[in-house]
N, C-alpha and C positions, 0 to 999 in steps of 0.2 A: 502503399495505402497508409495514411496516417492513423495512429491510434486514436480511437474515439472514446474509449471507456477505461478509466483508471480506477482501481479499487484497492483499498487498503483494509485488511482485516486487522483490527486493533482491539484494545480493551481499555477501560477506564483506569486512570492513574498509572499508566504504563509509560515510563520515561523513554524507553526505546521507541515506542510508537510515536510519541510527541516529537522526538528527534527526527525520525524518518519523515514525518509529515512536514516539518519545517524545511528539511533539506530538499524534499521533493518539490515544495513550493518554490524554493530558490531556483531549482533546475527548470521546472516547467513554466515559471512565470505566473503572475497573478491571474491572468485570464483563464489559463488551462487548469491551474491548481484549484480554482474555484469550482471546477467540475469534478474533482476527485471525490468519489464516493467512499465513505468510511463506515464500515460495519463492525459492530461490537461482536466479537466471537462468543461472548457469554450470553447473548440474546437468543441463541439457537443451539440446542444440544448437538446437532449434527456438525455445525461449524466449530463448536467448542471441542468436539472430539477430534476433528480433522486438523484444526489450526491452533487449538488452545495452548499448546506448549511452545509454539514457535512464532508468536506474534512479535512484531508486526510482519505481515506478509503483503507484498505488493503484487497485484495482477494487472496486466495490460490486455484488454480485450479478452479476458478469461484465461490468459496464459500466465503462468508463474514467472515472475521476474526475479524476486529476491525475498529474503526473510531476514529478520533481526536488524540489519543495517542496510541502508540504501547502497546498492552496488551500481555505481555510476557507469561502469563499463557495460554491464548488462542493460541498464536503462537506456544507454545511448543507442543500442540496437533497435529500440522501439521508437526512437524520435525521428 
C-alpha cells in the first residue's frame, strides 16, 4: 500500500528543515512533494515539547521515518 500522507515537523528559519524539504522534494518528485504537509512545532505546545529539539522530523502515514537529515534508506522503505 503506497504512502498517502507525508508530514514534516519543522520551524521557521531552520536550515536543516529547509534542506530536508528540498531533498525530500527531489526524491518524491514535484507531484508528491506538493502534498507534503509541513507543521511548525512552535505553533503547538505539545508538538514543541515532543519534537522541538529534534526538528526536522519526517513522518509517513503517522510513522516516524527520520529526524535531522533525510535518511534515504529509511525513506525507500516507504516508497
